[in-house]
N, C-alpha and C positions, 0 to 999 in steps of 0.2 A: 504494500499499499504506499502511495506517495505521501510524504509528510506525516504529521501527527493525525491519527484517526479523529474524525468528528462526525456529527450526525447530519451533515449536509448531504444526505443520501436520498436517492430517488428509487422508490420501489417499482418493480415491474412484476407481473405475475399473471396467472390464469386460473386461480382458485384450485390449483393442484400443487404447483411449485411457484417459487418467487425468487427474486434476487434484489439486493440493494446495490445500486450503482453509485460510485463516488464521483467527485468533481472532475476526475480525469479519465472518465469512461472505463473504470475498473469495476468488475463484479467482485465485491468484497464480502458479501454474505449471501448465502443461499443453500438450502438443504434439499436432499433427495432421499427417497422418492416422494416425500411430502414435507410439510413445513416443520414437523417435529423429528425429522430424520437426521442423519449424519451430514454436517455441512461440507459440501465439496468446495464451497467458497467460504473461507473463514478468516481471511486476513484482517477483518474488522477487529477481531479479538487477538491479533498478533500471530505471525507465523514463526517468530524467533529469528535471531540473527543467523543461525546455521541454515536456514531455509528461506532466503528472501524470495518473494514471489509465490510461495506455496499458498494454495487456497485462494487463487485469483484468476480472473480472466480479464486481461487488459489489452485494449487496443490503443496504442500510443502513436503520437506523431513526433518525428524528430524536431528538436528545437522549438518545442511548444511555447508560445507566449500568451495564448489566450484560450479560454474555454467558455462556451455558451451552452446552456442546457434549457430545455423546455419539454413539456409533454405535448404530443399532438392533442388538439382540443378535445376535451371530454373523453380521454382515453388514458390508460397507463402505459402508453407507448412513448418511450423516451427518445428524444433527439438531442445528440451532443455534437456541437461543432468545435473542432480542434483547428487552431490557426498557428502556423509556424512563424519564425522570425522574418521570413521573406514574403509573408502574406498568402502562402498556399493554405488551402482549407480542405479538410476532410470532415465528412458528416456521417455520424453513426446512428442507426436506428436500432433500438433494443426493445424486444417484447417477447412475451411467451404466447404462443398461438392459442387462440380461443374463439371458436365460432361453431355454428351448428353444421353438422355434416351427417348425412344418412340418418336423419331423425334423432341424432344424439349430439351433445356438446362435445366437440373435439378439444380437449385440454391435456395434451400429453405431458409427460415429464420431459420438458424440452425448453430450450432457450434459443432465440433467433437474434443474429446480429447482421445487419446489412451496412456496408461501408461504401460511401460514394465520394468521388472527388468533386469539389465544388469550384475550386480556383487554383491556378498554378499547378505545381507538380509536387504534391505532398508525399513525403516518405513515411510509411507507417511500419509499425512492428506489432505482431500479434503474439501474446504470451498467454498460454493456457496451462495452468498447473493445478488440476483438481486435487484436493486433499482427501486423505482417508483416515479413519479412526480418530476423529476429532483432532485433526492436525498432527497426528503422530507420524504419518508418512505421506508420500505423494503417490498418486495412482500410477501403476505400471501402464505402459502404453505400447501398442503395436500400430503399424500404419500400412495403408495401401495407396493406390494411385491418387484417390480423391478423398481419403478419410483417415482419421486417426481414432483408434479404439482406446478407451480408458477403462482399466479393469477395476471398476468401483464395485462395492457391495452395498445393498443386496443385488444390484443389477448394473452391468457395465453400461457405459454410454459411448456414443459414437459421434464424432465431429465430422459432418459431411460439408464440403466446401468446394468452391470453384477457385479458391486462392491456391497458390503454390504450396503444397503440403510441406516441402522441404524448408520453405521460409518459416513456417510455423514451428516445425520440429527444432530448428536451429535458432529460432527467435531472431531471424535476420531482418534488417531494415530493407524495405523495397519501395519502389515507386508505385503509387496508387493511380493507375491510368484508366480504370473502368470500375463500375460497381462490383464489389465482391460480397459473397453471401456465406454465412456460417450457420449451420444447424447442429446444435449439440442436443441429441435426443436418444431414443432407444437404439440399442445395438443391433440394427438390422439395415439392410440395403435401402438407400433412399430412392424411392420410385419417382421417376420423372426428372425434369430439368430443374436443378436446384435453384438457379437464379429466378426462373419464371415462377416456380412454385412459391418460393419465399416472398417474392414481390406480391403475388396474389394473396398469400396469407396475411401480409401486412394490411392490405385493404380489407380483407374479410374480418380480421380481428378489430380493426378500427371501426368498421360498420357495426360489429356486435356490441362494442362498448358504447358507441354513440347512440345506438338504439336503446340500450339499457338506461342511459342518462336521460334520453328523451322522455322516458316514462316517469321520471321523478317529478313530484310536486314540490318545487323549491320555493323559498321565500323571494320576495322582490329584491331585497338587499343582500349583499355578500354571496351572490349566486356562485361565483367561481370558487369561493372558499368551501361552500356547502357541497358542490359537485366533487371537488377534489377529496374532501373528507369522505363522502359517500363511496367513491371509487375505492379508496384505501380500506374502508370497512369491508367492502365486498371482497377485496383481495385477501382479507383475513378469514374468510370462510373457506373451509375445506369442503368443496362442493360435493365430493363423493359421498360423504356421510352427513353433511349439514353442520358439522361442528364449526364453531367460531373461536379462533385463538385470541388471546389477550394482546399479543404482539407478535411480530415476525422474528424477533431476536431472543437471545438469552444473554444474561450476565453483563448488560451495560449497567454500570453502577447507578444507584439512585443519587449518590453523592460521591465526590472524589474519595478514593481509599476508604470507603465506608464499610465494605464487606456486604453491603446490601445488594448483592448480585444474584438475581433470580432468573430462572428459566420460565419465560412467559409464552412458550409455543404450544400451549394446551388450552383446552376449553374450560374456562371458569363459568359456572352457571350464572354467577352474578354479572360478570363482564358481558356475557352473551346476551343476558336480559336487557341490559342498557343499550347494547348495540341494536338489537331488533326493535327496541322501543324508539330509538332515534330514526332508524330507517323506515319504520312504520309511518312516522310523521311525514316522510317523504314519499310514501306509497310503494316502497320497494318490497313488495310482498313475497318475491321469490326467496329472499334471504330468510324471512320468517318461516315460510313453508318448509324449506329444507331443514332449518333448525328444529322445528317441531317434530320432524321425523327422527332427528337425532335424540331429542328428549324422550320420545316415546320408547325408544330402545333403552335409554338409561332407567326410565321408570319401570319398565318391564323387568329389567335385570335386578332392580332393588327389591321387588316383590313385597312392597309395603314397608320395607325396612330403611336403614340408613342410606342417605344419598350423600356422596362426597361433594366437596366444593368444586372439584375439577376432575377432568378425565382427559385421556389422550384423544386426538381427533378421530381415532378409530373406535372410541368408546372404551378402550382398555382402562381398567381402574388403577392398575399398579404403575406408579411413576417414581420409582426409587431414585433418590437424589444422590449423585456422585459428582466428583470433580474431574474435569478433563485437564490433566496435568501438563499435556503437551502445549497447551495454548496459554500464553502469559496473561491474556485478558486485555480488555479495552484500555489503551494507553498504559499497558502493563499492570493494570489494577485488577488482579485476580481476586478470588478464584473464578474460573469458568465452570458454571454448574450445568449439569444435564439432569433432567428430571426435577421434580419439585415435591418436597416432603409435606407440603400443605395438603396433599391428597389424603393424608392420615388424620387431618384435623376435623373437629366438629364445628360446623358453621351452619346454624339453623336457618339463616336467612335464605338458603338455597331452596327450601320448600316453597316459600312465598314466590321467589323468582320464577320457579317452574310453572306455578299456577298463573302468575300474571302474564307470562309469555304465552300461555295456552288459551286464555279466556277469549281472545279475539277470534279464535277459530270456531267458537260457538255462535258468533254474531255476524261475521263478515261474509257477505254473499259473493264477494269476488274470488274467494279462495277456490282452488281446484278441489281441495278436500276439506269440507266443513267437518267440524267435530261432531261426534254422535253421542248418544246416551252411553254407549259402551266406553267411549273415551272419557266421559264424565266419571263413570264408575272407577276407571283406572286412576283418574286424577284425584278422586277422593282419598285414595290410599296415601297420596302425598299430603293431602289436607289433614289426614289423621296424624301424620308425623308432625306437621306444623302445630296442630292443636296440642299434641303431647309435649312438644318441646318449647312452647312459647315462653315459658318462665324458667327454662333450664340454662345453665351457663354454657358458653361456647367461646371459641377463639375470636369471634367477631369478624367484621368484614375486612379489618386490616391485618388479620391472620397473625395475631400475637402467638409466638411459639412457646412461651414459658408461663403463660398465665391465662386464666379464663374468668369470665363474669357473665351475668345476665345482661346482655347488651340491648339497649333500647332499640337500635336499628333492627336487630334480629327479631325482637318481639313484635315490632310494628310490621315487619314482613309476615310474621305468622298471623297477625291480625288481618293483613291484606289478603292472605291466602284464604282465610275463612270468609271474608267479605266478598271476594271475587267468586268463590265457589257458590255462595248464595245467589250472586247475579246470574251465574251460568245455569244454576238450577231453575231460576225464574224463567230464563229464555226457553229452557226445555220443558217447562210446565210441570216440574217436579216439586210440588208444593211442600211436601213433607221434608224433603232434603233442603229446600230453601229455608224453611223455618229453622231446621237444625243448625245450619251453618250461620244463619243470621244470629241466632242465640249465642253461638260460640264466639262469633266476632264481637258481640257486645260484651261478653265476659272477658275476653282478652283485652278489649279496649279499657274496661274498668280497671283491670289489673295494671296495665301500663300507666294509666292516668294516676294511679295511687303510688306505685312502686318507683316509677321513673321521675316523679315530680320532686324537684329539689326546692323544698319550701324556703330555705334561707334566702334564696334569690328569686323566688317565684318564677321558676322556669324548669324545663326538662333537663335531666342529666343524661349522660351517655350510657350509664349503667343503672340497674335497679339499686336504689339505696345510696347512690353516689352522685357527686356533683361534677364529675369530670366533663370536660368539653370535648366534643368530637364534631367534625364537619358534617358527618352523616345526619346530625340532627336537622340540618337544613332540608333533608329529604322528607320531613314529616308532611309537607304540603304536596310534594310530587306524588307521594303514596296515598294522598287523599285522607290522611289521618287527621289533619287540621286544615282549616281554611286559612288563606294568606292574611286575612284581617283579624284572625283570632289573637287576642292579647297574649295568650300563652306562647304562640309562635313568635310574635314580635319580640317578646321578652327573651325567648331562647335565641332568636337571631341576633339580637343586640349583644348578648353575652358571648356567642360564638364569634361574632365579628370582633369584639374587643379582645378576646383571648387568643384567637388564631390568625387574625389577619395581619400580614406583614407588608404594608404598603399596597402594592398592586397584586399581591399574592396571598394564597390561603394555604395554611397547614392542614394536614389531616387531624393532628393533635399536637399538643406542645409538650406533653409529659415524656420522660424517658421511656424507651421501650427496650427490647432485647439487645439493641445495638447502640444505645445511648440516645441523646437528644436529636430530633430531626434537623437536618442541615439544609433541606431543600423543600420547596413548596410542591404540593401535589396538584398538577394542572387541572384535573377533573374537579377538585374541590374549589379551585378559583372560579370555574364555570358555575358551580353550585352557588357560590357567592354572588355572581352576576345575576343568576336567576332570582335569588332572594332579594337583591336590591330592586329589581324590577317589580317583583310582587309586593314589596313594601312601599311602592310608589316613588322610589328613587330612580326614575327611568333614565334621566340623562347621565347620572353617575354610572348606571349599568352599561350604557352604550360606550362611554369613555373607557371603562375597564375592559370591555370586549375588544375595542380597538387596540388597547395595549396588548392584549393577548395575541391579536393578529399580527402585531409587529414582531412577535417572537417566532412566527412560522419559519420553518426551514425553507430553503429555495424551492423545494418540492411542494410547499404549501401545507406542511404537516407538522405534527408535534410529537414529542416523546412523552414520557410519563411525568417528569419532574422538571422544575426550574430552580436554579440557584437564585434565591431572592436577594442576594447581594450583587451578583454579576449579570444575571439574566441568562446565563448559559443553560442549555438544555442538557438533562441527564436522564437516565433510565431507558428502558427498552423502547424500541421504535419500529414502526409507527405504533403508538399506543391507542388501542380502541377507546378506552375511557376518554382520552383527550379529544379524539375525533368526534365522539358522541357530544362532548361539550360544545365543540365548534358548531355542530348542527343544531343542537337543542337551543342554544342561545340566539343563533341567527333566526330561527323560526319564531322565537319568543319576542325578539326585539325589532324585527323588521317592520317597516311600514307595509300596509296591505297593498296587494296588486291594484286595487281600486284607486290608490293614490295617483297612479299614472295613466289610468284608462280614461 
């Protein structure tokens, strides 16, 4: 990787595989055969001095003096222009094929690069060194007349190209005099003319994404921000199963040298709930429908018992956490973690999030598969767990590893589970079940209002019987537990803002946790603050703060998980679904209506 790693990265993908492309046309992160697999591109987390270039695919221009990057409009197709000292220009198109073919979505484990000369006589160099075993080695390779095979596990990959293979094998600089095409995909002969085929796939992939964006119901203001966030959220769905990962990366520290390095390439029930909630507001029902299929499998496997906070994109429950010792970490700040021990935790809010994600399926006539009474009966098993656990301690939504409590957020999610089940029963005409779940919701509400109330300050606390502050208390309105003008919410909001706001930023909490005091702000919580400001009538302040957040977007128009509230630098895994959700939700909330310009 050229220079010190940073998060000015451009995601490409096709909902099967993805890659993060740096400012100099290098693939520095990407896993195969799916997002939670072994990274063949891993230099973002350091290749080590003994193996420079390992875990990268870089197309460079000799004597580069300038780089310009952009996405093709309303797509995740990246265009990078490289200019040399004499004014010669090469243009690189990067994408993962995705389009409908033979009645199915074609989204192979594959990456495409097309390089075109735009001006002068640019000299380029192509360097491809896929890593194996989490950076421990480099893939062995064999070659033919027009291809190079890389012996990766669990499946080899083949680079098919119309560029001189010898130049690639020897990383030789050569003149770019005509368009060149590169297809890194399944280890099988490439059928057809590689140049014509990849050029056609570029247009088909562009059309597919632009068609998807065209169906979004976006707000009047900040349209480009919303579209880019929506596309990135879509890229975080593993379409084969419907799972939605929290981020595309692992082990980008939440703060420098903090040890808060986690693997986010899995499906958290909570994060996925917020993702489908945001995309539902834009009308992207395809993501919801596929995710509900994933959830039905999770619920079936649980058989009415415990549901984990997260699962692999395949639905596999066991995600043992280990360290990849061959990779030094982002800027050398290890450890690099694979797997996530949070799968062993107890987090009761998951039951509410499963039900809240599902309720739309009983109501929405647009869905291909509306929920049935049988689906309701299966969902009731989840509701029973929410009812049983509403006043039991858990690790909470911030996943404390060494302590537990009865967290207000989890209990309110249990209330929401009962409340929404009553709503669904009403839609289905199941009067007895509606009564039962409404009564349970009322009982849970009464318990929360008693136990979570912090009388000394006349507000809610983050735990039963405690006065701790937690940004999740701002979600009491979003979950419809309180109305925005309820004096109890306004008092709680005032306390949270005073205790957790740091200028333009918001902390999750201010108390010490397993790793000490928080050093960075959690971007999603800042968006919660913006929402609360708007709901409290402080509309202009909310808009100003939202614009401040937009100023922190990466060149790709995205955000990571955290922001240093002193320097403004982004930290944490990237792109982070929570943060993208915040971009969308606040734009929808704050935007002027379309009628304002009609």
